[in-house]
C-alpha positions in Angstrom: 0.0 0.0 0.0 0.9 3.7 -0.2 0.8 5.5 3.1 -2.3 7.7 3.0 -2.1 11.4 3.1 -4.6 14.1 4.1 -4.2 16.3 1.0 -5.4 19.9 1.1 -3.9 20.9 -2.3 -2.1 19.3 -5.3 0.6 21.0 -7.3 1.0 19.9 -10.9 4.6 20.6 -11.9 5.9 20.9 -15.5 7.5 17.5 -15.8 5.9 14.5 -17.4 2.1 14.7 -17.2 0.7 12.0 -14.8 -0.6 8.9 -16.5 -0.3 6.2 -13.9 -3.3 5.4 -11.7 -1.9 6.7 -8.4 -0.6 10.1 -9.5 -3.6 10.5 -11.8 -6.0 9.8 -8.9 -4.1 12.2 -6.7 -4.5 15.0 -9.3 -8.0 14.3 -10.4 -9.4 13.9 -6.9 -7.8 17.1 -5.6 -9.9 19.6 -3.7 -7.5 22.4 -4.9 -5.1 22.4 -7.8 -2.2 24.7 -8.4 -0.4 24.4 -11.8 3.1 25.6 -12.2 2.8 27.9 -15.2 4.5 25.5 -17.6 2.1 22.7 -16.6 -1.1 24.7 -17.0 -1.4 24.4 -20.8 -1.5 20.6 -20.6 -3.9 20.6 -17.7 -6.3 22.9 -19.5 -5.9 20.8 -22.7 -7.2 17.9 -20.7 -10.4 19.7 -19.9 -9.6 20.9 -16.4 -9.3 24.4 -14.9 -6.9 24.8 -11.9 -7.7 26.9 -8.9 -4.4 28.8 -9.4 -1.5 29.1 -11.9 1.7 30.1 -10.2 5.2 30.8 -11.5 7.2 33.5 -13.2 4.8 33.5 -16.2 7.4 32.7 -18.8 6.2 29.2 -19.7 2.4 29.8 -20.1 1.1 30.5 -23.6 0.0 34.0 -24.3 -3.5 32.8 -25.1 -3.9 31.1 -21.8 -2.3 34.0 -19.9 -5.0 36.3 -21.2 -7.9 33.8 -20.8 -7.0 32.9 -17.2 -5.5 36.1 -15.9 -7.9 36.0 -12.9 -6.1 32.9 -11.5 -2.6 33.7 -12.6 -0.1 34.6 -9.8 3.2 35.7 -11.2 6.4 35.9 -9.1 9.2 37.3 -11.2 12.1 36.6 -8.9 14.5 34.0 -10.3 16.1 32.7 -7.1 13.5 29.8 -6.9 11.8 27.6 -9.4 8.1 27.5 -10.2 7.5 24.5 -7.9 8.9 26.3 -5.0 6.8 29.4 -5.8 3.7 27.1 -5.8 4.6 25.6 -2.4 5.1 29.1 -1.0 1.8 30.2 -2.5 -0.1 27.4 -0.8 1.7 27.9 2.6 0.7 31.6 2.4 -2.9 30.4 2.2 -2.5 28.1 5.2 -2.5 24.9 3.1 0.2 22.7 4.5 -0.8 19.2 3.4 0.5 19.2 -0.1 0.9 16.6 -2.8 3.1 17.1 -5.8 2.7 15.4 -9.2 4.4 15.8 -12.5 7.7 16.8 -10.9 9.8 14.1 -12.6 10.7 13.4 -16.2 11.7 15.5 -19.2 15.0 16.7 -17.6 17.0 14.8 -15.1 18.6 17.9 -13.5 15.1 19.3 -12.8 14.0 15.9 -11.4 16.9 15.8 -8.9 16.4 19.4 -8.0 12.7 18.9 -7.3 13.3 15.8 -5.2 15.9 17.5 -3.0 13.6 20.5 -2.5 11.2 18.3 -0.5 13.5 18.8 2.4 13.3 22.6 2.1 9.5 22.4 1.9 9.4 20.3 5.1 11.6 22.8 6.8 9.2 25.5 5.8 6.3 23.7 7.6 4.8 21.7 4.7 3.6 18.1 5.0 4.5 17.2 1.5 4.8 14.1 -0.7 5.8 13.8 -4.3 3.9 11.1 -6.3 5.7 9.9 -9.4 4.7 7.2 -12.0 6.5 4.6 -9.9 6.4 5.6 -6.3 6.2 8.3 -3.7 8.9 10.5 -2.1 8.4 11.5 1.5 10.7 13.9 3.4 11.3 12.8 7.0 13.0 14.2 10.1 13.9 11.8 12.9 12.1 8.6 13.7 9.3 7.4 11.5 6.8 4.5 11.3 5.6 3.6 7.8 2.7 1.3 6.8 4.0 -0.9 4.0 3.7 -4.4 2.6 5.9 -7.5 2.2 8.3 -6.9 -0.6 7.8 -3.2 -1.0 10.9 -1.6 -2.4 12.3 1.2 -0.2 15.1 3.6 -0.7 16.5 6.1 1.8 18.3 9.3 0.8 20.2 10.9 3.6 20.6 14.6 4.0 21.5 15.5 7.6 20.6 12.2 9.4 22.8 10.3 11.8 22.4 7.3 14.1 20.4 5.3 11.6 18.8 2.0 12.5 15.7 0.2 11.3 13.2 -2.6 12.0 11.2 -4.3 9.3 13.7 -3.7 6.4 15.7 -6.6 4.8 19.1 -4.9 4.9 20.7 -3.0 7.8 20.9 0.8 7.4 23.6 3.2 8.6 24.7 6.8 8.2 24.8 6.9 4.4 27.1 9.5 3.0 26.1 9.0 -0.7 22.6 8.8 -2.1 23.1 5.4 -3.8 24.0 3.7 -0.5 20.5 3.7 0.9 18.7 2.5 -2.3 17.1 -0.9 -3.0 16.0 -2.0 0.4 12.9 -4.0 1.0 10.1 -4.2 3.6 9.7 -7.6 5.3 6.3 -7.1 6.9 3.3 -4.8 7.0 5.3 -1.9 8.5 8.8 -0.7 9.0 10.5 1.8 11.4 13.5 4.0 11.0 15.3 5.6 14.0 17.7 8.4 13.6 18.2 12.1 14.2 18.1 14.5 11.2 16.6 14.7 7.7 16.2 12.1 5.0 13.9 11.3 2.1 12.1 8.0 1.7 11.1 6.5 -1.7 8.4 3.9 -1.5 7.6 2.0 -4.7 4.0 1.3 -5.6 2.6 -2.2 -5.7 3.3 -3.7 -9.2 -0.5 -3.7 -10.0 -0.6 0.1 -9.4 
């Protein structure tokens, strides 16, 4: 299973448009949708209208910019990307339980940047998850208990964590210093636990049928 999340808002980023069941369901069942400006064209082409379009305005077509000026929120500063602008926009509205879809694909450098930014969003007070075509990324700080299933593939990407130990994972974990070192672990039961101090990101692969 994928650990359930209380979602207040969904951000559609300008990577590959969601086609898998889980990210598609997250997007289409959303109570409130924010499109990064480059993603808005595709969302509108699919027959949907977002609650807000957020970004620096440089990726949205001129026709859509005119048609949807009432929901367009432009932030011209270039120190952050459109995804970060969208997260800040939602936090400013008091929406902290945020799901992100469409943030991977197209460009690998953007994908890596978007994944690493999850730590920054968590530091800012967001409870955030990134749903991809294959699994979900979850930023964590300290100890965590995760609902899972036998055989679920689990990867751990360390940022500032230390003193790592776990229960319910096939392979022992330790204070990883490179991202590859925490990849390709596996859950052995219905749950697993990680104990540590500091920040890391989990990746949980969806069940094969998802």
